[in-house]
LUMLO-250837 format. One record per atom (N, C-alpha, C): x, y, z; residue in one letter. Coordinates in steps of 0.05 Angstrom, whole numbers. Layout:
N
{{X,Y,Z},'A'}
...
***
This chain:
128
{{17,-23,0},'M'}
{{0,0,0},'M'}
{{18,25,0},'M'}
{{14,42,-19},'A'}
{{29,66,-21},'A'}
{{16,88,-4},'A'}
{{33,104,8},'V'}
{{23,127,24},'V'}
{{25,151,6},'V'}
{{3,165,4},'S'}
{{3,189,-12},'S'}
{{9,213,5},'S'}
{{24,232,-7},'H'}
{{31,257,7},'H'}
{{20,280,-10},'H'}
{{10,300,3},'D'}
{{1,323,-11},'D'}
{{21,346,-10},'D'}
{{46,339,-15},'Y'}
{{68,359,-14},'Y'}
{{70,372,-41},'Y'}
{{74,397,-42},'P'}
{{79,410,-68},'P'}
{{106,401,-79},'P'}
{{107,399,-105},'E'}
{{131,390,-118},'E'}
{{154,409,-113},'E'}
{{148,434,-109},'D'}
{{169,454,-105},'D'}
{{173,460,-75},'D'}
{{171,438,-59},'L'}
{{174,441,-30},'L'}
{{201,454,-23},'L'}
{{200,474,-7},'D'}
{{224,488,2},'D'}
{{243,468,15},'D'}
{{268,465,5},'P'}
{{286,446,17},'P'}
{{293,453,46},'P'}
{{290,478,54},'R'}
{{295,485,82},'R'}
{{273,473,100},'R'}
{{249,472,90},'V'}
{{227,459,105},'V'}
{{232,430,108},'V'}
{{240,417,86},'E'}
{{246,388,87},'E'}
{{269,383,107},'E'}
{{290,399,106},'A'}
{{312,395,124},'A'}
{{304,399,153},'A'}
{{287,419,158},'L'}
{{278,425,185},'L'}
{{261,402,196},'L'}
{{243,392,179},'V'}
{{226,369,187},'V'}
{{243,345,195},'V'}
{{262,339,178},'T'}
{{280,316,183},'T'}
{{295,320,209},'T'}
{{305,344,214},'E'}
{{321,350,238},'E'}
{{303,350,263},'E'}
{{279,362,261},'V'}
{{262,363,284},'V'}
{{251,336,291},'V'}
{{243,320,271},'I'}
{{234,293,277},'I'}
{{256,277,290},'I'}
{{280,279,280},'G'}
{{302,265,292},'G'}
{{307,272,321},'G'}
{{304,298,327},'R'}
{{308,307,354},'R'}
{{285,300,372},'R'}
{{261,305,362},'V'}
{{237,301,379},'V'}
{{232,271,383},'V'}
{{240,255,363},'A'}
{{237,226,366},'A'}
{{256,215,386},'A'}
{{276,232,394},'D'}
{{294,224,414},'D'}
{{279,218,440},'D'}
{{286,196,453},'K'}
{{272,188,477},'K'}
{{271,210,498},'K'}
{{293,223,504},'W'}
{{294,243,526},'W'}
{{277,268,519},'W'}
{{278,276,494},'T'}
{{262,299,487},'T'}
{{232,293,489},'T'}
{{224,270,480},'M'}
{{196,262,482},'M'}
{{187,261,511},'M'}
{{203,249,528},'I'}
{{195,246,556},'I'}
{{195,273,570},'I'}
{{215,290,565},'T'}
{{216,317,576},'T'}
{{193,333,567},'T'}
{{186,331,542},'L'}
{{162,345,531},'L'}
{{137,336,546},'L'}
{{135,311,550},'E'}
{{111,300,564},'E'}
{{110,310,593},'E'}
{{133,309,607},'V'}
{{134,318,635},'V'}
{{126,348,637},'V'}
{{137,364,620},'L'}
{{130,393,621},'L'}
{{101,398,612},'L'}
{{91,382,595},'T'}
{{62,385,587},'T'}
{{45,378,611},'T'}
{{51,357,625},'E'}
{{35,348,648},'E'}
{{37,366,672},'E'}
{{61,376,678},'H'}
{{67,390,703},'H'}
{{71,420,701},'H'}
{{73,430,677},'G'}
{{77,459,674},'G'}
{{106,467,681},'G'}
{{109,491,691},'E'}
{{136,502,697},'E'}
{{149,486,720},'E'}
{{174,477,715},'L'}
{{188,461,735},'L'}
{{217,469,737},'L'}
{{228,464,761},'R'}
{{257,468,765},'R'}
{{271,444,753},'R'}
{{297,449,747},'F'}
{{314,428,735},'F'}
{{313,402,752},'F'}
{{316,405,778},'S'}
{{317,381,795},'S'}
{{291,365,794},'S'}
{{269,379,792},'K'}
{{243,365,791},'K'}
{{240,351,764},'K'}
{{249,364,743},'I'}
{{248,350,716},'I'}
{{265,325,718},'I'}
{{289,328,729},'A'}
{{307,305,731},'A'}
{{294,282,747},'A'}
{{279,289,767},'Q'}
{{265,269,783},'Q'}
{{243,256,768},'Q'}
{{229,271,751},'L'}
{{206,260,736},'L'}
{{214,245,711},'L'}
{{237,252,700},'V'}
{{247,238,676},'V'}
{{266,216,685},'V'}
{{254,194,692},'E'}
{{270,172,704},'E'}
{{292,162,686},'E'}
{{316,159,698},'G'}
{{338,148,684},'G'}
{{356,167,668},'G'}
{{348,192,667},'I'}
{{364,212,652},'I'}
{{387,222,670},'I'}
{{410,225,657},'S'}
{{433,237,672},'S'}
{{430,267,672},'S'}
{{444,280,690},'Q'}
{{444,309,692},'Q'}
{{454,321,666},'Q'}
{{475,309,655},'K'}
{{487,319,630},'K'}
{{467,316,607},'K'}
{{454,294,605},'M'}
{{435,290,583},'M'}
{{411,308,586},'M'}
{{401,313,610},'L'}
{{379,331,614},'L'}
{{387,359,607},'L'}
{{411,367,615},'T'}
{{421,394,608},'T'}
{{422,397,577},'T'}
{{433,377,563},'Q'}
{{434,378,534},'Q'}
{{407,379,521},'Q'}
{{389,363,532},'T'}
{{361,362,521},'T'}
{{347,388,524},'T'}
{{349,400,549},'L'}
{{335,425,553},'L'}
{{348,448,537},'L'}
{{374,448,534},'R'}
{{387,468,518},'R'}
{{378,467,489},'R'}
{{377,443,478},'Q'}
{{368,440,450},'Q'}
{{339,447,447},'Q'}
{{323,440,467},'M'}
{{294,448,466},'M'}
{{291,478,468},'M'}
{{308,491,484},'E'}
{{308,520,486},'E'}
{{317,533,460},'E'}
{{338,522,448},'R'}
{{348,532,422},'R'}
{{327,530,400},'R'}
{{311,509,401},'D'}
{{290,505,381},'D'}
{{265,521,387},'D'}
{{265,535,410},'G'}
{{241,551,417},'G'}
{{219,535,430},'G'}
{{225,511,440},'L'}
{{205,494,452},'L'}
{{202,499,482},'L'}
{{223,509,496},'V'}
{{221,515,524},'V'}
{{233,543,529},'V'}
{{223,554,551},'I'}
{{234,579,561},'I'}
{{248,573,588},'I'}
{{272,583,590},'R'}
{{287,580,615},'R'}
{{286,606,630},'R'}
{{276,606,654},'T'}
{{273,630,670},'T'}
{{292,628,694},'T'}
{{309,648,697},'I'}
{{327,650,720},'I'}
{{316,671,739},'I'}
{{309,662,763},'H'}
{{299,681,783},'H'}
{{323,691,800},'H'}
{{325,717,803},'P'}
{{348,729,817},'P'}
{{346,726,848},'P'}
{{349,701,857},'V'}
{{350,696,885},'V'}
{{375,680,891},'V'}
{{381,677,917},'I'}
{{405,662,924},'I'}
{{396,638,940},'I'}
{{402,614,932},'P'}
{{416,607,907},'P'}
{{397,612,883},'P'}
{{408,615,859},'P'}
{{391,621,836},'P'}
{{370,599,832},'P'}
{{347,607,824},'K'}
{{325,589,819},'K'}
{{320,590,789},'K'}
{{323,566,775},'V'}
{{319,565,747},'V'}
{{296,546,741},'V'}
{{277,556,725},'E'}
{{254,540,718},'E'}
{{251,538,688},'E'}
{{238,517,679},'Y'}
{{233,512,651},'Y'}
{{203,508,647},'Y'}
{{194,519,624},'R'}
{{166,514,616},'R'}
{{164,514,586},'R'}
{{144,501,576},'L'}
{{140,499,548},'L'}
{{131,526,537},'L'}
{{140,532,513},'T'}
{{131,556,499},'T'}
{{105,548,484},'T'}
{{92,567,471},'E'}
{{69,561,455},'E'}
{{77,541,433},'E'}
{{100,544,422},'L'}
{{110,526,402},'L'}
{{114,498,413},'L'}
{{125,496,437},'G'}
{{128,470,450},'G'}
{{101,457,456},'G'}
{{82,473,464},'L'}
{{55,462,469},'L'}
{{42,452,444},'L'}
{{46,466,421},'T'}
{{34,456,396},'T'}
{{48,430,387},'T'}
{{74,427,393},'L'}
{{88,402,387},'L'}
{{77,380,404},'L'}
{{73,386,430},'A'}
{{61,366,447},'A'}
{{34,357,438},'A'}
{{18,376,428},'E'}
{{-9,369,417},'E'}
{{-6,351,393},'E'}
{{13,358,376},'A'}
{{17,341,352},'A'}
{{25,313,359},'A'}
{{41,309,380},'F'}
{{49,283,387},'F'}
{{28,268,403},'F'}
{{6,281,412},'C'}
{{-16,267,424},'C'}
{{-28,247,405},'C'}
{{-27,253,379},'G'}
{{-36,235,359},'G'}
{{-20,209,359},'G'}
{{6,211,364},'V'}
{{22,187,365},'V'}
{{14,170,389},'V'}
{{10,183,412},'W'}
{{1,169,436},'W'}
{{-26,155,431},'W'}
{{-45,169,418},'A'}
{{-71,158,413},'A'}
{{-68,134,394},'A'}
{{-51,137,374},'W'}
{{-46,114,355},'W'}
{{-35,90,370},'W'}
{{-15,95,388},'A'}
{{-3,73,403},'A'}
{{-24,59,420},'A'}
{{-41,75,433},'A'}
{{-62,63,450},'A'}
{{-81,46,434},'A'}
{{-88,56,410},'Q'}
{{-107,41,393},'Q'}
{{-95,16,381},'Q'}
{{-69,15,378},'N'}
{{-56,-7,364},'N'}
{{-37,-24,381},'N'}
{{-37,-20,407},'I'}
{{-19,-35,424},'I'}
{{-23,-65,423},'I'}
{{-48,-74,422},'D'}
{{-53,-103,420},'D'}
{{-43,-115,394},'D'}
{{-47,-100,372},'R'}
{{-38,-110,346},'R'}
{{-7,-111,345},'R'}
{{6,-91,355},'I'}
{{35,-90,355},'I'}
{{46,-112,373},'I'}
{{34,-115,397},'T'}
{{43,-136,415},'T'}
{{41,-164,402},'T'}
{{18,-169,389},'A'}
{{14,-195,376},'A'}
{{34,-199,353},'A'}
{{38,-178,338},'S'}
{{57,-179,316},'S'}
{{86,-185,326},'S'}
{{93,-172,347},'R'}
{{120,-177,359},'R'}
{{122,-205,369},'R'}
{{101,-215,383},'A'}
{{102,-242,393},'A'}
{{104,-262,370},'A'}
{{89,-258,349},'A'}
{{90,-276,326},'A'}
{{118,-276,313},'A'}
{{129,-252,310},'F'}
{{156,-250,299},'F'}
{{177,-264,317},'F'}
{{175,-259,343},'D'}
{{195,-270,361},'D'}
{{193,-300,363},'D'}
{{169,-311,358},'S'}
{{166,-340,361},'S'}
{{175,-355,336},'S'}
{{179,-341,314},'R'}
{{189,-354,290},'R'}
{{218,-362,293},'R'}
{{225,-383,281},'S'}
{{253,-392,281},'S'}
{{267,-376,259},'S'}
{{287,-360,267},'I'}
{{301,-344,247},'I'}
{{329,-357,243},'I'}
{{334,-364,218},'D'}
{{360,-377,212},'D'}
{{380,-357,203},'D'}
***
């Protein structure tokens, strides 16, 4: 079955490059989980994000948040107190990305039994 696309033939190559880059980054496990955490909990301190994103190292969370900030998905707010208080929240752009990925979650929920059955059938075959 072929998938049809309604892309114009003269698609701006910059758009194509951006889509490829953003999908690669957002499909990254840590970006997806961080996006989900910030969607569910709103503005959070770094330490709270680290606590909610199980298994992420401090270095990886720092890299993930910096890249998300660079892409305009999060805002980093530094409060002038001692010690400094830094919080992160999704931008409008980040919220729209989270909304777009809700479709992926809905698709996964609708198809989990089919995928699980397919994986079990595949795994049970003898592969030479």
